[in-house]
C-alpha positions in Angstrom: 0.0 0.0 0.0 1.5 3.4 -1.0 2.7 5.6 1.8 1.2 9.0 2.4 4.3 10.8 1.1 4.3 8.8 -2.1 0.6 9.5 -2.7 1.3 13.2 -2.1 4.2 13.1 -4.6 2.0 11.3 -7.2 -0.8 13.9 -6.8 1.7 16.8 -7.1 3.2 15.2 -10.2 -0.3 14.8 -11.8 -1.1 18.4 -11.0 2.1 19.6 -12.6 1.4 17.5 -15.7 -2.1 19.0 -16.0 -0.8 22.5 -15.5 2.0 22.1 -18.1 -0.5 20.5 -20.5 -2.8 23.5 -20.1 0.1 25.8 -20.7 1.1 23.9 -23.8 -2.5 24.1 -25.1 -2.9 27.8 -24.6 0.6 29.0 -25.6 0.7 31.0 -28.9 3.1 28.5 -30.5 0.9 25.5 -29.8 -2.1 27.4 -30.8 -0.7 27.7 -34.3 -0.6 31.4 -34.8 2.2 31.2 -37.4 2.4 28.0 -39.4 4.7 26.7 -42.1 3.2 26.1 -45.6 3.4 22.3 -45.6 3.3 20.1 -48.6 -0.5 19.6 -48.7 -1.2 23.3 -48.4 1.4 24.1 -51.0 -0.3 21.7 -53.4 -3.7 23.3 -52.6 -2.2 26.7 -53.4 -0.9 25.4 -56.8 -4.2 23.6 -57.6 -6.2 26.7 -56.9 -4.2 29.1 -59.0 -2.7 31.0 -56.0 0.9 29.8 -56.6 2.3 29.4 -60.1 5.6 27.9 -61.2 6.9 31.3 -62.1 6.1 32.8 -58.7 8.9 35.0 -57.2 8.8 33.0 -53.9 8.5 29.3 -53.0 6.3 27.5 -50.4 9.1 27.2 -47.9 9.4 31.0 -47.9 5.8 31.5 -46.9 4.0 31.3 -43.6 0.3 31.2 -42.6 -0.7 33.7 -39.9 -3.9 32.8 -38.0 -5.5 35.5 -35.8 -8.6 36.6 -34.1 -10.5 39.7 -35.2 -13.6 41.7 -34.4 -16.4 41.9 -37.1 -18.7 44.8 -37.9 -21.2 43.6 -35.3 -18.6 43.6 -32.5 -18.3 39.8 -32.4 -14.9 38.1 -32.1 -13.8 35.4 -34.6 -10.9 33.1 -34.4 -10.7 32.1 -38.0 -8.7 34.9 -39.5 -5.9 33.7 -41.8 -3.5 35.3 -44.3 -0.4 33.9 -46.0 2.7 36.1 -46.1 6.4 35.9 -46.6 8.1 34.2 -43.6 10.3 37.2 -42.9 7.3 39.3 -42.0 5.0 36.7 -40.3 5.7 37.8 -36.7 5.0 41.4 -37.5 1.8 40.5 -39.4 0.7 38.5 -36.4 1.4 41.4 -34.1 -0.3 43.8 -36.5 -3.6 41.9 -36.5 -3.4 41.5 -32.7 -3.2 45.3 -32.5 -6.2 45.7 -34.8 -8.3 43.3 -32.6 -7.2 45.2 -29.4 -8.3 48.5 -31.0 -11.6 47.0 -32.0 -10.9 47.7 -35.7 -13.6 45.8 -37.7 -12.8 43.2 -40.3 -15.5 41.6 -42.4 -13.4 38.4 -42.7 -10.0 37.0 -43.7 -9.6 33.8 -45.7 -6.7 32.5 -47.7 -6.9 33.1 -51.5 -7.2 29.4 -52.2 -10.8 29.8 -51.1 -11.4 32.1 -54.0 -9.2 30.2 -56.5 -6.9 33.1 -56.7 -9.7 35.4 -58.0 -9.0 38.8 -56.6 -12.3 40.2 -57.8 -14.2 37.5 -56.0 -12.2 38.1 -52.8 -13.0 41.8 -53.0 -16.7 41.2 -53.6 -16.7 39.0 -50.4 -15.0 41.9 -48.6 -12.2 39.6 -47.7 -9.0 40.7 -46.1 -6.1 38.8 -47.9 -2.4 38.7 -48.6 -0.4 36.2 -50.7 -1.7 35.7 -54.3 0.7 35.1 -57.2 -0.8 37.5 -59.7 0.3 40.5 -61.8 -0.4 44.1 -61.0 -3.7 45.5 -62.3 -3.4 46.5 -66.0 0.2 45.3 -66.1 2.5 42.3 -66.3 4.9 42.9 -63.4 4.3 40.7 -60.3 2.0 42.3 -57.7 3.5 42.7 -54.2 0.9 40.1 -53.3 2.9 37.6 -55.3 5.8 38.1 -52.8 3.5 37.7 -49.8 4.4 41.3 -49.0 1.1 43.1 -49.5 -2.1 43.0 -47.4 -5.6 44.2 -48.5 -8.1 45.0 -45.8 -11.9 45.4 -46.1 -12.1 46.0 -49.9 -15.7 47.3 -49.7 -14.8 50.0 -47.1 -11.5 50.6 -48.9 -12.1 50.2 -52.7 -9.7 50.2 -55.6 -10.3 53.2 -57.8 -9.0 53.5 -61.4 -9.8 56.1 -64.0 -10.9 54.6 -67.2 -10.1 55.8 -70.8 -13.5 57.5 -70.7 -12.4 59.6 -67.7 -14.8 57.9 -65.4 -13.8 56.3 -62.1 -14.0 52.5 -62.1 -14.5 51.2 -58.6 -13.8 47.7 -57.3 -15.7 46.3 -55.7 -18.8 48.2 -56.9 -20.2 48.4 -53.3 -17.1 50.5 -52.4 -18.8 53.5 -54.1 -20.6 54.1 -50.8 -17.3 54.8 -49.2 -16.1 57.5 -51.6 -17.0 61.1 -51.9 -14.9 62.0 -54.9 -12.6 60.4 -57.3 -9.2 61.0 -55.7 -9.6 61.5 -52.0 -11.8 60.9 -49.0 -11.4 64.1 -46.9 -14.8 65.1 -45.5 -16.2 61.6 -45.8 -17.4 60.6 -42.3 -15.2 58.0 -40.7 -16.8 54.6 -40.5 -15.9 51.2 -39.3 -13.3 49.4 -41.3 -11.9 52.3 -43.2 -8.1 52.0 -43.7 -7.2 55.6 -42.7 -7.6 54.6 -39.1 -4.8 52.0 -39.2 -2.2 53.3 -41.7 0.3 54.0 -39.0 -0.3 50.5 -37.5 0.7 48.9 -40.8 3.7 51.2 -41.2 5.0 50.6 -37.7 5.1 46.9 -38.6 7.0 47.5 -41.9 4.1 47.9 -44.4 5.1 51.5 -45.1 3.4 51.9 -48.5 -0.3 52.6 -48.5 -2.2 52.6 -51.8 -4.5 55.4 -50.5 -1.5 57.7 -51.0 -1.2 56.9 -54.7 -2.5 59.2 -57.5 -3.4 56.6 -60.1 -4.8 54.1 -59.4 -5.9 54.7 -55.8 -6.0 51.5 -53.7 -7.4 52.3 -50.2 -7.4 48.6 -49.1 -3.7 48.0 -50.0 -0.6 48.0 -47.8 2.8 46.8 -48.9 6.6 47.2 -48.6 8.6 48.8 -51.4 9.3 46.7 -54.5 13.1 47.0 -54.0 12.8 45.6 -50.5 10.5 42.8 -51.7 13.0 41.7 -54.3 15.8 41.7 -51.7 13.7 39.7 -49.2 12.6 37.2 -51.8 16.2 36.5 -52.8 17.3 35.6 -49.2 16.9 32.5 -47.0 14.0 33.1 -44.5 16.2 33.8 -41.5 18.4 36.3 -43.3 15.3 37.9 -44.9 13.8 38.3 -41.4 16.9 40.1 -40.2 16.7 42.5 -43.1 13.0 43.2 -42.5 13.6 43.8 -38.8 16.2 46.4 -39.7 13.6 48.0 -42.0 11.1 48.1 -39.2 13.6 49.6 -36.7 14.7 52.2 -39.2 11.2 53.3 -39.9 10.3 53.5 -36.2 13.4 55.6 -35.4 12.6 57.9 -38.3 9.0 58.4 -37.1 10.2 59.6 -33.8 11.2 62.9 -35.4 9.6 63.0 -38.9 6.4 62.5 -40.7 5.3 59.1 -42.1 5.8 60.3 -45.7 9.4 61.4 -44.9 10.2 57.9 -43.5 9.0 55.8 -46.5 11.7 54.1 -48.5 
């Protein structure tokens, strides 16, 4: 028959195991906030037109960031997901955590494989997205989305605006017209949930210093990215080296912002 001291030790041991198990379950790493793009997911991306053979990055250079977000009704969801370059994954995770903490509303965030790489379909669904191996609009150069270094948020609240040959504004998605007051800018338009102006500095602080809302033509309110020169540099490096370069980029921007305007600190 076990002695009292042995029984006590066994109970303490069991308690420690249960506590450590709970810690493992609730830790961010175990909860899968940043995941590798494994072989099955890589195949899914290829089959659904999100990753082509000519893509500027490979599956091993990408990571899936999963996060919680608040929707437009104030409800919290745990199914947010974007795929980005591995070098920026930690900052993207922190970025979306900040958006949730601020109560910034997102309509939803699903990987582009759910839309078979169709950017127009993703925008119509008001989907927040990132990696998608496609060309820029009205061009042949790779979009920064093809590097996993661009994020689009709430396309309806933050539409893409292009002036057509007829001089008229073409707005994508069409519902985004409700969030515009004139062709080029939105000053004077009442601030509403999910509009990107509220979080431009949040993205910049985490390295996404370029905002499409600053552009003249086209104007892309939903779009945040790094510079193309930085994207090329990061894509050419192994993930750990690329992460070091990106961390330096973030640090440089933050130091600059301590004394200068955002526009003065963009590469």
